[in-house]
N, C-alpha and C positions, 0 to 999 in steps of 0.2 A: 714331209713338213716343209722342206726347202721349196718344193714345187708349189705348195699352197701359199707360202710367203711370197714367192715370185708373182703369183697371180694377183694376190691382194695388193702388192706393191704397184703393179701395173694398172690395176683397176680396183681402187678402194671402194668404188660404188657397189662392187660385188659383196663386200663385207656389210655394207649398209642394208641391202635388200635381203641378204641372208639372215641378218639380225631380225628384220621385220618378219620374214617367213617363219623362222624358227621360234621367234618370240610369240607370235600369235598362235602358233601350233601348241606351244607349251601352255600358253595362257588359257586354252580351252579346258584343260584338266581341272577337275573340281575335287577337293578333299573335304568332305563334309560341307560346311557352309563357306569354306575358304576357297577362293579362286584367284589365281595370280593375275589374270587378265593380260590382254595383248600388249599394253604399254609397259608394264613391269616385266613381262616376259621378254620383250625386245631389249630392255635394259640389261637383263641377266645374260641373254645370249650374246649381246654386244661385248660385255665384260669378258666372257669366255673367249670370244674371237680375238679380242684385243691382246690376249697373251701371246698370240702368234707374232704380233707386231704389225700394226696398221697405222698409216699416216693418212688422215683425212682432213680436208680443209675446213676451218672454222666457219667460213662463209656459208657452207651448206647448212650448218646448224642454225645460223642466223636467219637464212631464208625460210627454212622449214618452220622455225618457231614463229616468225612474223606471219606466215600464212595461217598457222593454227590460231594464234591469238586474235588476228584480225577477223577471221571467220566467226569466232566465238563472240567478239564484240558486235559484229554486224547483226548476228541473229538476235541478240538481246538488247540492242540499242533502244528501241521504243519502250520496252518494259523497264529498262534501267532508269531512264529519265523520269518515268512516271513514279518510280519507287523512291526517288531522292526526297529527302525531307526528314521530318521527325521520325518517320517509320524506319529510317536507316540507322537509328541510334544503336540498335543491338549490334549491327555489323561494325560500327565504329568502336564500340566497347570491346568486341571480340578481337579485332585486329590489335588493339592496344594491349589487351591481356596477354596475347601470345607473344608480342614483342617484349613485354616486361618480364614474363616468366622465362622466355628464352635468354634474355640478358642475365637474369639472376642465376639460372641453371649453369650457364657458361662460367660465370665468375666463381660460383661455389665450387664447381668441379676443378677449375683451374687452380684454385688455392689448395684444395684437398690433395691434388695429384702433383702440385708443384710445376705446372705448365708455365712457360714464359708467355709474354704478350703475343708473340707471333703465332705460336701454336694455338693459343686460345682463340685468337681472332680467326684463324683458318678453320678451326673446328666450328665456330659460329657460322662462318660463311657456308661450309659444306653441310653441316648438320641441319641448318635452316634453309638450305638451297637458295641463298641470296648472294649471288656472285658479286654484287656491288660492294659487299662488306670487304672484299679483298682490297678494292681500291681505296675505300675510306680508311681502313685500318692501316694499310701501307703508308698512306699520306700522313696519318697521325703518328706513326712510328718515326717517320722521317723528321718530324718536328719535335722529337723528344730531347734533342741535343746530345745524342750518343755518338760514339766514334763511328766512323764510316763502315768499318768491318762489322761492327755489332748491328748497325742498322740493316746491312745487307743480310746478315744471318737471320735476324728476326723476320725480315720480309720474305726470305726463302722459306722460313717455317710457316708463314701464312699459306703459301702455296702447297706445302706438304700437308698441313692439317686439312686444307680444303680438298685435296686430291683423295685423301684416305677416307674422308667422311661423306663426300658428296653423293656417292653411289647409294649408300643406305639412306641418306637424307631424302632422296627421291623415293626409294623403295619403301621406307618406313612410313612416309606420309600416306602412301597407297594403302598399306596395311591398316593404319588407324582409321582413315576415312571410309574405306570400302568394306572393311571386315569388322574392326572393333566397334566402330560407331553404330552400325545396324544391330550388332549383338547387344550392345549396351542399351540401345533404345527399344530392343525387342520388336523391331519392324524392319521391313525391307525398303531400300531406296526406291525401287521401281513402284511399289504399292503407294508410297507417299507421293511420288512424283505424279502418278495418275490422279490421285486425290486432289493435289494442288492444282493440276491442270483443269480438272473438272470445275473447281471453284472459280478459277479465272475465266472459264468459259460460261460463267453464270448459269450453271445447270445444264449446259449443252454437252456435246460429246465430240471429241476430235477423232475422226475415223482414220484408221491406218490404211495402208495399201491393201486393196482387196476387200475392205470392209464397207458395209452400207447398212442402213436401217431397214429392219423387217417391216416397219410401218412408216414409210416416208411421209413427210408432211404434205407434199404436193402430189396429187394423184390425178389420173385421167380415167373416166368411166363412160361406157356407151349405154344409152337408154333408148327404148322404143316409146314414143310419145303416146300416152293415153290420157291421163288426168290433165296434162298441160295443153291439150288440144284447144285452139282458139286463143291462147295467150301469146303475147309478144315476147321476144327475147329479153327486152329491157325489164319485163315484169318478173322474169325468172332469175336473171343474173343478179349477183350480189357483189359486195366488195371481196368476198372470199372465193367466188367461182365465176367462170366465164364459159360461154359456149363457143367452141372453136370450129365445129363442123355441123352442118345440117344436110341430111340427104333425104330427098323425097322422090319416090319412084325411081330409085337407082341413079338419080342425078344430084350433084352437089349444088347447093344454093349459096348465093352470096350472103355473107353475114352482115345484117343490118339491124339496128336496135328495134325497129318497128316491124320486123319480120314476124308474122303470125304462124304458129306451129299448127300442124294438122295431125290427125290420128294416123299412126303408122310411120311418121317421120322418125328417122334415126338421128340422135344428137350426140356429139362428143362434148362432155363436160369436163373441164380441167379446173382444178383449184385445190384449196386446202381440204384435207381429208374430212374434217368435221363439216365443212360447208357442203361438200359433195354429198355426204350422207344425208344432210338435211334436205337439200333440194330434190334428191332422188325420189322422195315420197310424193313430191308434187309434179313429177314428170311422167313416170311410168316404170315398167319393169326393166332391170338391167339385162343386157345381152352380152355375150362373150366377144363377138367380133362382127365386123361388117366391112366388106371390101371398100377400099378407098377412104376410110374414115380415120386412118392414123395420121398424126402430124409429128414432125420432128421438132423437139424443143431443145433449148440450149440454156446453160447457166453461164452468165458473164459477170465478171467483177468490173464495176465502174467507179472511178474516182469522182467524188462529189466536189465540183468546182463552181457550179453555177450559183451566184449569190441569191437566186430565188429559193434555193434549198439550204445553203450553208448559213449558219447562224440562226436558224429557225427551229422550232420544236417539231416533233413528229406530228402532233395534233394540228399545228398551223399548216404544215405541208399537206396533210390529208384534206383539210378544208379547201386549200387553194388549188389542189390538183383535181381537175374534172375527170369524170368517168371515161371520157374519150382518150385521155392520156394514159390512164391506169389500165384500160381494158386489156386483158390477156397477159399482163405482166405481174409477177408476184415477187415480193421482197423476201428472199430467203433469210438474210441476216445483214447487219451493218457492223463493220469492224472499225476500230480506231487503234492504230498502232499494233495491229495484229490481234487485238482482243475484242471479243464479241460484246456489243452493246445490248442492254435490255431496252426494247423499243416500247417504252411507256409514252403516254400522251405528252408528258412534259420533258422527254428526253431531247436534249438540244443537239442538233446535227452540226458538225464543224467542217470547214473546208479541209479536204484531205481524207475524210472518212471514206471507207470503201463499202459500197452496197453491192450485194450479190443479187442479180435479177434473174428470174426464171420465166421463160416463155418462148414463143417462136422467135426465130432470128430476126424477122421483120419487126415484131413488136418490141423486142429488147432494144434493137437499134434505134427505133423511134424514140423510146424513152431516154436512151443514152445521149442522144443529140441534145436533150434538154438538161440532163444531169451533169455530164462531164465525159471525159475520155474513157474508152474501154481499155482495161488493162489486159493486154494480149499475153496469154500464157506462152512461155517459150522455154526451150531447153538450152538456149544460148546465154552465156554469161556476158554481162556488160563490162568488158575489160577496160574500157576507157574510165568508167566510174570507179571500179575497184582498184585498178592500177594506180590511179591518182590518189585513192584513199590510202593505200599502203605507203605510197611515197610521202604523203602528209604525215602519217604516223611515224615513219622512220626519221623524218626531219625533226618532228617534235621530240623524239627520243634522244636526239643529239643535244638538246638544250640542257644547260647546266646552271643551276641556281646555287649560289654559295651562301650559307649561313655561317659567318665567321670563316673558319678554315674547313668547314664540312661541305663538300660538294653534294648537291641533291639533283638527281636526274631520274626521269622515268625509264630511261634505257629504251632499246628498240622494242622490247616486249610491251612495256607500259605505253609507249607511244602508239604502237600498232593497235593495242586494245582500245585506247582512247579514240583513235581515228575510226576504228570499227564501230564503236558505240555511236559516235557522231554521225557517221555516214549511214549506219543502220536506221537511226532516228530520222535523218533527212529522207531516206528512201521511203519510210512509212508515211511521210507527208507528201511525197511526189512519186507515186507508184508506177509512173510510166517510164522511169529511168532506174538504173542500178539493179537490173535483174540478176539474181544469183540463185539458180535452181537448188532445191534441197539436196539433190544428189551431189552437185558440185560442192556445196558447202560442207557436206558430210565428208567428202574426200579430202578437202582442205584440212578439216579438223583432224581426221584420223591419221592421214599421211604426215601432216605437219608435226603433230605431237609425238607419234611413235618414231618418226624419223629423227626428230630432235633428241629424244632420250637415247636412241641408238647411237647417234654421233657422240653424245656425251660419254656413253659407255666405251666406245671404240677409242676415244681420245684419252680418257682418264683411267680406264680399267687396269691397264698394265702397271702404271705408276702406283695406283692405289694398292694393288696386290703386292707389288715389290716392297713398298714401304711397310705394309703390315707384316710381311715375312721378316724384314730386317729389324724392325723396331718393336716387334711384338704386337699384341692385340690391344694394348692399353688405349692408344689414340682412337682406334676404331670403336672400341666399346664406349669410350667417353662420347664419341660422336653419336652413337646409338642413343645414349641417354639424352643428349642435347636435342635429338630429333623427336624422341617419344615423350619425354616428361612434359615439355611445354604444351604439346598437343593434347595430352591427357588432362592436364590442368584446365586448359581452355575448353575442352569438351565438357568437363564437370561444371565450369562456370556457365557455359552456354545452356546446359540442361537445367540446372537448379537455380541460377540467378537470372539469366536472360530468358529462360522459359521457352526454349526452342522445342517444338513438338513434332514438326514435320522433318523426317530424316533427310529427305532430298534437299530441302532448303538449308538445313543444319550442315550437311556435308559440304555443300557449295560454299557456305560462309567459312567453315573450318579450313578447307583447302586453300581458299583465297587468303585467309589470315596468315598462312605459312608460305604464300606465293608458290604453292605446290601444284604446278601445272600438270605433271604426270598423274597425280592423284585426281585432279579435276577431270582429266580426260577419261579416266576409269569411271568416275561418278556419272558423267554424261552418258557413257555407254550403258551403265546400269539403269539410269533413269529412263532412257529412251525418249526424252524430250528436253526442252531447254529450261525447265523449272529451276535447276540449281545455278543457272548462269548469273542471274541478277545479284544474289548475295555474294557470289564469287567475285563478280566485277567490282563491287563496292569494296570488299575486304582486300582484294588483290591490289587495287590502286593504293589503298592505305598502307598495306604491308610493304610495298615498294619504298615508301618513305620511312616508315617506322623501323623496318629491319635494316635499311641502309645506315641509319643513325647508330646502329649497334657497334659498328666498327670502331669509331673513336671512343665510345663508352667502354668497350672491352679493354682497349689499350689503356684507358685512364684508370680503370679500377682493378685490373689484374696485377 
C-alpha cells in the first residue's frame, strides 16, 4: 500500500488514467437493461482509488471540462441557433421546474431532519451538482450578521455537505437519464435518436463508417449503340444523365454535343439511376465492361458564395445555368448548418450553404469556380480557430453580474459552451475555416468528460467516505433524495405536461436541466449522434442561472 501511495504521490496522472481504464472496463458490463457506462464507471473507480490518498491539481479538471463542453457546443452550434424561439419554451419550463422542485426538496428535508443552513446549502450544491451554489450560499451566510465563528462553522458545513453528496449527485443523474427514463418511456435512447436524425435529414439517411446505399442515386452504365445510331449526344443527354465516354473502333472520341453516334459505338452514361434506366431503352443493350471506358469521379463539398447563386431559388438557378456549365456534374445534396435541404423549385439558396457535387475532377472544379470555394476534407484540426474559441469561452466565464448581493456567472463550463455554440455556428457559415474532424471532436468529448469526473472522484472521494463513516449515512441519503426526487418530478412533468415523446431529446433536456454533464456524456454515447445536444444546451445554460440562485434561497428559507 505504501508503495502504491508513493507512486500516486509522485505521478497522480497514473491515478487519472487508471480510473479511466478501470471505469470503462467496468462500464461495459450489463445487468439486464442497466449498464453503468464508462463515465459513471470512471467516477466509481476514482472514488475507490482516492481512498489511498491522491493529490491532483484542480487545473486538470478545469482543462478537461472546458475541452468537453466546448466540443459539445461546437458540434451543436448551427442546430442550436436554429432551435431558439418559441419552440424552446418546453426546455425553459423544464429547467425552471427542476430548479423549483430542487429548492422545495432541500427546504423540506432540511426542516424535517433539522439541518442547519450550511449543510442544507452544501447538500443542494452536491445533490444538484451545481458547484456555484457553494459560492452564493457562503456569500449569503456571511451577510446574516452572525458571529464570526458561527459563520465559519456554517460555511465549513457547506463544504462538508457538498463533498458527501456530490459523488451520488453525478452518479444518480446518470441512473435517471440513462436507465430510468428509457424504462419509463418504454423506448431506447438510440432508437429515438436515429428516428429524430432521420426526420432532420428530411427523409434521407446518415451513413455510418463502412455503410453505403445498395441502390446509389448516381450510377454509371456501359451501352452498345443500336437504337441511338445517327443521333447526336445532345439529343440523348438530359438534365439527369450525361455521356462521359464514347469509343468507336477501339478509339476514344472527343465529347462534343453535336457528335453523332454510330452502330457499335460504346458509350458510358453517368447520371441519376432513374434517368439512366430511361435513356438505356433509347441507346441499346447494356454491356459489362469495355477497356479504357472507366472514368474517375469525385464528390466535393463547395461553399456557395457567388451572388449569382446565393439569395436565389433552385428554380431560378436552374433556368439561369446553361447546359454547358451543368454538363457532367450532379448535385448530391445541399446542406445549411449541417442539415439537408429539400431541393424544391422554390427552395431559396443562401450564402454559406454547402452543395455536394459529383462528377469528374475537371467538371467539378469548373463548376466550383463559379459557385464558391471547395471545402477540403482534412484530418488536421484548426488549432488557431479552436484555441481562440476556448480562450473566448473561458474569458466569458470569468464575467460576474450581480443582482443585488447575488453574483451570477456562467463559469468556465458555461462560457466554453457558449463559445462552442457561437464558433460552431460561425464555422457553419464559413466552412473553409475551423476544421475539427469527427474523430478529434469525439476524443475531446470522451476524454474531457470522463477525465473530469475521474478528477472529481479522486479529489472528493476520500473526504466523502470519511464524512459518511463519521457522521452516519443521513447526510448521504438526504443527498440521494435531493438528486433523485426533483429529476423524477421533472421527468413526469416533461412526459405528461410538456409532452416529450422522443427519449433522446427528452434525456438531453433533462440532463441539461440538472447541469448533469456526466449524464449527458452517457446519453450522447447511447444516442450515437448529436440529437440530444440541442435541448441539453438550452436547458444547461438556463440551469447554470436557475440553480446558482438556489444558494441564497436555501440560506433564506432553512
